[in-house]
All heavy atoms as an XYZ file, in Angstrom:
685
protein
N      69.766    200.003     94.874
C      70.260    201.323     94.492
C      70.432    201.356     92.978
O      70.954    200.427     92.388
C      71.606    201.598     95.176
C      72.221    202.921     94.785
S      73.875    203.239     95.471
C      73.501    203.401     97.193
N      69.975    202.433     92.389
C      70.103    202.599     90.940
C      71.407    203.336     90.641
O      71.683    204.376     91.236
C      68.908    203.368     90.380
C      68.809    203.347     88.877
C      67.483    203.930     88.426
C      67.276    203.705     86.949
N      65.966    204.189     86.508
N      72.190    202.784     89.733
C      73.509    203.314     89.402
C      73.540    203.727     87.936
O      73.057    203.000     87.069
C      74.586    202.245     89.668
C      74.565    201.822     91.137
C      75.965    202.735     89.263
C      75.372    200.578     91.436
N      74.121    204.888     87.670
C      74.286    205.390     86.315
C      75.727    205.145     85.878
O      76.663    205.488     86.606
C      73.971    206.892     86.264
C      74.272    207.635     84.965
C      73.420    207.100     83.812
C      74.052    209.128     85.146
N      75.889    204.557     84.703
C      77.213    204.306     84.137
C      77.292    205.116     82.849
O      76.503    204.912     81.937
C      77.422    202.805     83.831
C      78.844    202.551     83.360
C      77.089    201.946     85.041
N      78.263    206.047     82.792
C      78.384    206.926     81.624
C      79.745    206.772     80.974
O      80.647    206.163     81.516
C      78.195    208.385     82.056
C      76.808    208.625     82.624
C      76.598    210.034     83.045
N      76.617    210.892     81.865
C      76.741    212.201     81.926
N      76.862    212.817     83.063
N      76.762    212.914     80.831
N      79.869    207.353     79.801
C      81.106    207.361     79.025
C      81.531    205.952     78.590
O      82.716    205.652     78.507
C      82.238    208.055     79.799
C      83.308    208.593     78.866
O      82.999    209.124     77.802
N      84.555    208.447     79.248
N      80.543    205.115     78.319
C      80.835    203.764     77.828
C      81.169    203.813     76.344
O      80.508    204.527     75.579
C      79.615    202.850     77.999
C      79.280    202.400     79.406
C      77.893    201.763     79.422
C      80.319    201.422     79.915
N      82.172    203.061     75.960
C      82.438    202.889     74.535
C      81.196    202.212     73.955
O      80.605    201.325     74.580
C      83.678    202.005     74.339
C      84.039    201.870     72.883
O      83.467    200.969     72.234
O      84.881    202.642     72.397
N      80.798    202.616     72.785
C      79.550    202.103     72.206
C      79.618    200.637     71.780
O      78.618    200.059     71.386
C      79.105    203.010     71.063
C      78.752    204.395     71.595
C      78.404    205.388     70.516
N      78.443    206.746     71.009
C      77.397    207.377     71.549
N      76.255    206.761     71.679
N      77.515    208.621     71.953
N      80.805    200.033     71.903
C      80.936    198.610     71.562
C      80.864    197.696     72.793
O      80.900    196.479     72.654
C      82.268    198.338     70.837
O      83.354    198.642     71.723
C      82.383    199.149     69.560
N      80.763    198.272     73.990
C      80.700    197.464     75.212
C      79.360    196.732     75.251
O      78.306    197.372     75.238
C      80.862    198.336     76.476
C      80.638    197.517     77.736
C      82.228    198.993     76.509
N      79.381    195.393     75.307
C      78.118    194.657     75.372
C      77.541    194.661     76.796
O      78.281    194.770     77.780
C      78.505    193.241     74.952
C      79.964    193.133     75.215
C      80.527    194.516     75.145
N      76.240    194.543     76.882
C      75.557    194.538     78.174
C      76.075    193.414     79.064
O      76.244    193.603     80.274
C      74.049    194.398     77.943
C      73.235    194.538     79.210
C      71.769    194.686     78.911
O      71.370    195.627     78.228
N      70.964    193.786     79.411
N      76.352    192.251     78.494
C      76.834    191.104     79.273
C      78.168    191.414     79.964
O      78.390    191.004     81.105
C      76.984    189.881     78.378
N      79.041    192.147     79.303
C      80.332    192.512     79.897
C      80.139    193.479     81.060
O      80.780    193.360     82.107
C      81.241    193.132     78.838
C      82.624    193.457     79.343
C      83.556    193.989     78.256
O      83.193    193.938     77.050
O      84.643    194.450     78.615
N      79.241    194.428     80.885
C      78.946    195.387     81.933
C      78.342    194.671     83.152
O      78.738    194.919     84.290
C      77.984    196.444     81.392
C      77.737    197.665     82.250
C      79.027    198.434     82.510
C      76.715    198.566     81.591
N      77.427    193.767     82.897
C      76.802    192.990     83.962
C      77.857    192.228     84.760
O      77.851    192.232     85.993
C      75.767    192.025     83.369
C      75.099    191.056     84.339
C      74.321    191.793     85.407
C      74.191    190.099     83.580
N      78.776    191.599     84.074
C      79.833    190.816     84.720
C      80.701    191.693     85.636
O      81.078    191.281     86.730
C      80.694    190.149     83.647
C      81.475    188.974     84.103
C      82.114    188.301     82.902
C      82.680    186.962     83.286
N      83.267    186.259     82.156
N      81.006    192.915     85.190
C      81.792    193.845     86.010
C      81.102    194.120     87.343
O      81.737    194.113     88.397
C      81.990    195.173     85.282
C      83.036    195.236     84.190
C      82.986    196.609     83.522
C      84.421    194.986     84.750
N      79.804    194.378     87.289
C      79.064    194.707     88.510
C      78.813    193.476     89.376
O      78.801    193.581     90.604
C      77.753    195.427     88.166
C      77.955    196.884     87.897
C      78.291    197.332     86.630
C      77.847    197.820     88.906
C      78.506    198.673     86.372
C      78.066    199.178     88.673
C      78.394    199.602     87.405
N      78.641    192.312     88.777
C      78.421    191.092     89.550
C      79.629    190.746     90.413
O      79.485    190.064     91.420
C      78.072    189.924     88.625
C      76.658    190.015     88.096
C      76.336    188.926     87.083
O      77.208    188.457     86.358
N      75.074    188.548     87.019
N      80.799    191.236     90.055
C      81.990    191.013     90.874
C      81.863    191.694     92.237
O      82.560    191.335     93.182
C      83.232    191.527     90.143
N      80.940    192.654     92.343
C      80.736    193.383     93.597
C      79.517    192.912     94.377
O      79.299    193.337     95.495
C      80.629    194.887     93.315
C      81.945    195.474     92.883
C      82.300    195.498     91.538
C      82.849    195.963     93.813
C      83.520    196.018     91.129
C      84.072    196.476     93.414
C      84.404    196.492     92.074
O      85.620    197.003     91.684
N      78.692    192.055     93.772
C      77.506    191.559     94.472
C      76.349    191.289     93.527
O      76.511    191.201     92.311
N      75.186    191.181     94.114
C      73.962    190.867     93.376
C      73.541    192.033     92.497
O      73.542    193.182     92.934
C      72.823    190.552     94.369
O      73.249    189.507     95.234
C      71.551    190.135     93.646
N      73.174    191.723     91.265
C      72.676    192.732     90.328
C      71.236    192.377     89.981
O      70.957    191.283     89.499
C      73.553    192.780     89.052
C      72.961    193.756     88.038
C      74.984    193.161     89.391
N      70.314    193.302     90.259
C      68.898    193.080     89.921
C      68.649    193.288     88.438
O      67.888    192.557     87.820
C      67.991    194.023     90.708
C      67.815    193.597     92.156
O      68.049    192.422     92.476
O      67.440    194.460     92.972
N      69.284    194.322     87.872
C      69.109    194.581     86.443
C      70.289    195.371     85.914
O      70.961    196.084     86.652
C      67.807    195.342     86.179
O      67.877    196.651     86.706
N      70.509    195.222     84.618
C      71.568    195.937     83.918
C      70.997    196.291     82.546
O      70.689    195.393     81.759
C      72.805    195.046     83.789
S      74.153    195.803     82.870
N      70.831    197.572     82.301
C      70.193    198.009     81.060
C      71.087    198.981     80.311
O      71.306    200.106     80.757
C      68.840    198.694     81.367
O      68.054    197.821     82.175
C      68.106    199.034     80.096
N      71.595    198.537     79.190
C      72.373    199.383     78.302
C      71.364    200.186     77.483
O      70.461    199.612     76.875
C      73.230    198.504     77.389
C      74.309    199.159     76.557
C      75.315    199.880     77.446
C      75.023    198.115     75.726
N      71.473    201.505     77.495
C      70.506    202.355     76.798
C      70.856    202.381     75.314
O      71.982    202.692     74.933
C      70.471    203.766     77.407
C      69.486    204.649     76.661
C      70.117    203.695     78.883
N      69.855    202.024     74.493
C      70.052    201.908     73.050
C      69.266    202.994     72.306
O      68.194    203.396     72.727
C      69.570    200.528     72.574
C      70.153    199.355     73.348
S      71.920    199.225     73.228
C      72.048    198.284     71.737
N      69.807    203.423     71.185
C      69.123    204.371     70.308
C      67.969    203.636     69.633
O      68.161    202.552     69.089
C      70.105    204.911     69.261
C      69.462    205.967     68.386
O      68.743    205.580     67.438
O      69.689    207.151     68.631
N      66.788    204.214     69.673
C      65.609    203.556     69.099
C      65.709    203.361     67.591
O      65.207    202.383     67.048
C      64.348    204.352     69.424
C      63.984    204.311     70.890
C      62.747    205.134     71.206
O      61.981    205.470     70.285
O      62.557    205.440     72.389
N      66.352    204.284     66.911
C      66.442    204.225     65.450
C      67.569    203.305     64.986
O      67.360    202.391     64.202
C      66.617    205.642     64.850
C      66.797    205.579     63.343
C      65.435    206.526     65.208
N      68.784    203.555     65.501
C      69.951    202.797     65.029
C      70.137    201.466     65.754
O      70.882    200.607     65.283
C      71.243    203.615     65.204
O      71.481    203.803     66.604
C      71.152    204.944     64.493
N      69.481    201.315     66.909
C      69.608    200.107     67.748
C      71.028    199.925     68.280
O      71.421    198.841     68.659
C      69.163    198.840     67.000
C      67.786    198.916     66.402
C      66.721    199.066     67.463
C      65.341    199.059     66.838
N      64.368    199.794     67.572
N      71.798    201.026     68.309
C      73.163    200.982     68.842
C      73.197    201.656     70.211
O      72.347    202.485     70.531
C      74.130    201.676     67.880
C      74.277    200.928     66.569
C      75.275    201.596     65.671
C      75.390    200.798     64.360
N      76.326    201.398     63.433
N      74.208    201.313     70.983
C      74.378    201.871     72.321
C      74.502    203.392     72.282
O      75.142    203.948     71.392
C      75.632    201.275     72.956
O      75.971    201.975     74.136
N      73.897    204.043     73.279
C      74.032    205.492     73.411
C      75.220    205.843     74.305
O      75.493    207.015     74.544
C      72.758    206.087     74.007
C      71.614    206.161     73.026
C      70.489    206.950     73.656
C      69.471    207.367     72.632
N      68.463    208.264     73.214
N      75.907    204.839     74.841
C      77.096    205.097     75.642
C      76.846    205.249     77.131
O      77.715    205.714     77.861
N      75.649    204.856     77.578
C      75.407    204.861     79.017
C      74.445    203.742     79.385
O      73.791    203.153     78.527
C      74.929    206.227     79.516
C      73.550    206.645     79.079
C      72.466    206.479     79.910
C      73.345    207.228     77.842
C      71.199    206.881     79.534
C      72.086    207.644     77.438
C      71.006    207.471     78.294
N      74.408    203.442     80.692
C      73.597    202.323     81.164
C      73.126    202.586     82.589
O      73.657    203.450     83.289
C      74.417    201.038     81.127
N      72.130    201.802     83.006
C      71.651    201.822     84.382
C      71.795    200.418     84.952
O      71.466    199.439     84.289
C      70.181    202.254     84.451
C      69.969    203.697     84.095
C      69.552    204.059     82.828
C      70.210    204.695     85.029
C      69.364    205.382     82.491
C      70.030    206.031     84.693
C      69.603    206.372     83.430
N      72.291    200.357     86.172
C      72.450    199.086     86.873
C      71.732    199.218     88.202
O      71.848    200.241     88.880
C      73.948    198.762     87.105
C      74.107    197.484     87.913
C      74.686    198.652     85.778
N      70.969    198.188     88.584
C      70.293    198.191     89.880
C      70.887    197.099     90.744
O      70.984    195.944     90.317
C      68.797    197.939     89.695
C      68.119    199.046     88.937
C      66.968    199.687     89.689
O      66.886    199.525     90.920
O      66.170    200.336     89.025
N      71.301    197.503     91.951
C      71.838    196.554     92.927
C      71.018    196.705     94.211
O      70.776    197.824     94.658
C      73.320    196.826     93.196
C      74.196    196.625     91.969
S      75.957    196.883     92.284
C      76.372    195.329     93.079
N      70.571    195.578     94.804
C      69.679    195.666     95.961
C      70.357    196.090     97.258
O      69.722    196.662     98.126
C      69.116    194.253     96.084
C      70.179    193.382     95.515
C      70.810    194.195     94.411
N      71.629    195.801     97.394
C      72.312    196.067     98.657
C      73.160    197.321     98.550
O      74.077    197.396     97.731
C      73.182    194.875     99.057
C      72.415    193.590     99.105
N      71.457    193.351    100.062
C      72.429    192.505     98.305
C      70.916    192.155     99.844
N      71.491    191.630     98.779
N      72.841    198.321     99.380
C      73.543    199.590     99.340
C      75.046    199.463     99.502
O      75.806    200.122     98.794
N      75.490    198.602    100.402
C      76.927    198.461    100.652
C      77.644    197.943     99.404
O      78.701    198.437     99.029
C      77.157    197.508    101.825
C      78.608    197.386    102.210
C      78.783    196.593    103.454
N      78.144    197.315    104.555
C      78.019    196.845    105.773
N      78.460    195.654    106.069
N      77.441    197.546    106.721
N      77.068    196.930     98.750
C      77.661    196.380     97.521
C      77.649    197.425     96.415
O      78.615    197.560     95.650
C      76.909    195.133     97.071
C      77.075    193.947     98.003
C      76.214    192.762     97.612
O      75.367    192.874     96.706
O      76.396    191.701     98.241
N      76.564    198.176     96.317
C      76.447    199.197     95.278
C      77.500    200.289     95.467
O      78.139    200.716     94.500
C      75.041    199.804     95.301
N      77.713    200.710     96.709
C      78.716    201.745     96.992
C      80.109    201.227     96.638
O      80.920    201.948     96.039
C      78.638    202.192     98.469
C      79.839    203.043     98.854
C      77.342    202.956     98.717
N      80.388    199.965     96.964
C      81.684    199.380     96.619
C      81.853    199.322     95.096
O      82.937    199.577     94.575
C      81.822    197.977     97.214
C      82.110    197.982     98.689
C      82.297    196.565     99.195
C      82.571    196.548    100.686
N      82.757    195.196    101.205
N      80.796    198.975     94.385
C      80.856    198.911     92.921
C      81.122    200.294     92.333
O      81.948    200.449     91.431
C      79.559    198.336     92.357
N      80.443    201.309     92.864
C      80.639    202.675     92.378
C      82.085    203.100     92.589
O      82.742    203.591     91.669
C      79.660    203.654     93.072
C      78.217    203.391     92.594
C      80.055    205.106     92.813
C      77.149    204.087     93.404
N      82.590    202.895     93.797
C      83.967    203.290     94.102
C      84.984    202.484     93.301
O      85.990    203.007     92.832
C      84.246    203.131     95.595
C      83.554    204.186     96.429
C      83.867    204.026     97.888
C      83.169    205.101     98.711
N      83.418    204.933    100.149
N      84.710    201.189     93.126
C      85.651    200.325     92.433
C      85.671    200.492     90.921
O      86.703    200.258     90.285
N      84.539    200.876     90.348
C      84.443    200.938     88.886
C      84.533    202.354     88.313
O      84.814    202.513     87.125
C      83.146    200.269     88.413
C      83.041    198.771     88.715
C      81.661    198.246     88.359
C      84.118    198.000     87.985
N      84.291    203.370     89.128
C      84.376    204.745     88.630
C      85.794    205.019     88.134
O      86.756    204.735     88.833
C      83.982    205.746     89.712
C      83.837    207.143     89.173
O      83.310    207.349     88.084
N      84.300    208.111     89.928
N      85.910    205.518     86.946
C      87.149    205.842     86.216
C      87.874    204.616     85.665
O      88.947    204.749     85.079
C      88.154    206.710     87.031
O      88.727    205.933     88.068
C      87.493    207.957     87.585
N      87.303    203.416     85.802
C      87.894    202.216     85.210
C      88.003    202.401     83.704
O      87.076    202.898     83.065
C      87.017    200.995     85.508
C      87.423    199.693     84.812
C      88.583    199.056     85.575
C      86.259    198.738     84.733
N      89.123    201.992     83.133
C      89.286    202.061     81.670
C      88.692    200.788     81.077
O      89.133    199.696     81.378
C      90.742    202.234     81.298
C      91.237    203.610     81.774
C      92.420    204.145     81.060
N      92.265    204.430     79.657
C      91.701    205.519     79.142
N      91.184    206.412     79.941
N      91.660    205.700     77.841
N      87.677    200.978     80.253
C      86.966    199.864     79.637
C      86.889    200.141     78.140
O      86.345    201.173     77.737
C      85.561    199.750     80.252
C      84.689    198.606     79.808
C      85.307    197.268     80.212
C      83.303    198.722     80.429
N      87.459    199.254     77.352
C      87.526    199.449     75.892
C      88.189    200.784     75.563
O      87.760    201.488     74.641
C      86.143    199.363     75.261
C      85.544    197.987     75.278
N      85.051    197.390     74.159
C      85.367    197.090     76.272
C      84.582    196.186     74.467
N      84.776    195.994     75.757
N      89.186    201.158     76.361
C      89.955    202.367     76.085
C      89.385    203.661     76.626
O      89.973    204.718     76.435
N      88.243    203.613     77.295
C      87.628    204.826     77.825
C      87.450    204.705     79.335
O      87.078    203.653     79.840
C      86.253    205.072     77.176
C      86.355    205.445     75.733
C      85.031    205.872     75.142
O      84.922    205.914     73.941
N      84.025    206.187     75.926
N      87.668    205.798     80.027
C      87.425    205.825     81.468
C      85.943    206.011     81.722
O      85.379    207.045     81.366
N      85.298    204.999     82.303
C      83.853    205.097     82.551
C      83.599    205.917     83.816
O      84.465    206.034     84.682
C      83.182    203.714     82.641
C      83.711    202.895     83.822
C      83.350    202.968     81.330
C      82.963    201.595     84.052
N      82.418    206.486     83.897
C      82.006    207.246     85.078
C      80.813    206.530     85.701
O      79.821    206.244     85.021
C      81.656    208.682     84.688
C      82.878    209.437     84.169
C      82.663    210.919     84.066
N      81.389    211.290     83.479
C      81.243    211.844     82.279
N      82.279    212.073     81.523
N      80.055    212.168     81.839
N      80.928    206.254     86.980
C      79.906    205.488     87.681
C      79.476    206.269     88.918
O      80.313    206.698     89.704
C      80.457    204.098     88.109
C      79.380    203.260     88.769
C      81.058    203.360     86.913
N      78.165    206.466     89.075
C      77.651    207.171     90.249
C      76.209    206.746     90.508
O      75.563    206.132     89.651
C      77.727    208.681     90.056
C      76.798    209.224     88.991
C      76.876    210.735     88.937
C      75.730    211.315     88.124
N      75.643    212.767     88.258
N      75.724    207.100     91.687
C      74.328    206.804     92.004
C      73.442    207.640     91.092
O      73.685    208.840     90.896
C      74.030    207.123     93.466
C      72.610    206.761     93.856
C      72.343    206.920     95.348
O      73.249    207.109     96.139
N      71.080    206.840     95.717
N      72.443    206.993     90.503
C      71.519    207.706     89.608
C      70.623    208.612     90.435
O      70.211    208.256     91.543
C      70.689    206.707     88.816
N      70.345    209.781     89.888
C      69.452    210.722     90.555
C      68.064    210.562     89.980
O      67.899    210.384     88.776
C      69.944    212.154     90.334
C      71.317    212.410     90.925
C      71.876    213.763     90.528
O      71.114    214.618     90.022
O      73.088    213.962     90.724
N      67.057    210.627     90.837
C      65.674    210.555     90.370
C      65.336    211.830     89.633
O      65.720    212.928     90.040
C      64.701    210.371     91.544
C      64.828    208.995     92.171
O      65.127    208.032     91.430
O      64.630    208.888     93.392
N      64.591    211.684     88.534
C      64.134    212.858     87.788
C      63.041    213.550     88.598
O      62.212    212.882     89.217
C      63.524    212.438     86.445
C      64.517    212.019     85.411
C      63.781    211.764     84.120
C      64.734    211.345     83.029
N      64.031    211.067     81.775
N      63.007    214.882     88.571
C      61.881    215.570     89.202
C      60.574    215.120     88.545
O      60.557    214.814     87.347
C      62.153    217.041     88.924
C      63.616    217.120     88.665
C      63.983    215.795     88.035
N      59.499    215.091     89.289
C      58.214    214.579     88.798
C      57.758    215.296     87.531
O      57.229    214.658     86.611
C      57.151    214.711     89.870
N      57.977    216.600     87.410
C      57.503    217.330     86.232
C      58.266    216.904     84.958
O      57.704    216.874     83.880
C      57.592    218.838     86.422
C      59.007    219.327     86.741
O      59.818    218.531     87.208
O      59.274    220.532     86.523
N      59.546    216.523     85.075
C      60.300    216.045     83.902
C      59.851    214.636     83.516
O      59.726    214.335     82.346
C      61.795    216.012     84.205
C      62.463    217.342     84.097
C      63.966    217.231     84.259
O      64.486    216.185     84.643
N      64.666    218.296     83.950
N      59.619    213.776     84.498
C      59.240    212.394     84.213
C      57.879    212.342     83.513
O      57.657    211.516     82.642
C      59.199    211.589     85.508
N      56.970    213.241     83.871
C      55.633    213.243     83.270
C      55.637    213.767     81.852
O      54.797    213.409     81.046
C      54.683    214.089     84.135
C      54.379    213.448     85.462
C      53.576    214.374     86.366
O      53.139    215.436     85.902
O      53.404    214.024     87.538
N      56.583    214.633     81.514
C      56.586    215.239     80.183
C      57.084    214.312     79.103
O      56.986    214.604     77.934
C      57.414    216.531     80.203
O      58.776    216.230     80.438
N      57.642    213.158     79.454
C      58.177    212.246     78.449
C      57.200    211.196     78.071
O      56.328    210.743     78.497
C      59.458    211.601     78.953
C      60.538    212.633     79.002
C      61.874    211.995     78.864
C      62.883    213.109     78.699
N      64.073    212.745     78.122
């Protein structure tokens, strides 16, 4: 299951985010989205977890968690409609 993590403080390292999700189970990938120009965090990330039950527990357990002073928002990522994905 692909999970969207939003409202991240821009100083949160990818390794810290990965560790948070690993507490709930197996993590296939953890990608902090970076600005191409500044190479700094854009404040959101995608996490992939293979097991739906673990992913749901992670979403429920981490949504609104205060991390580096900010309440993060965690939810299942929505697939982009095909016409939006092709235009990029």
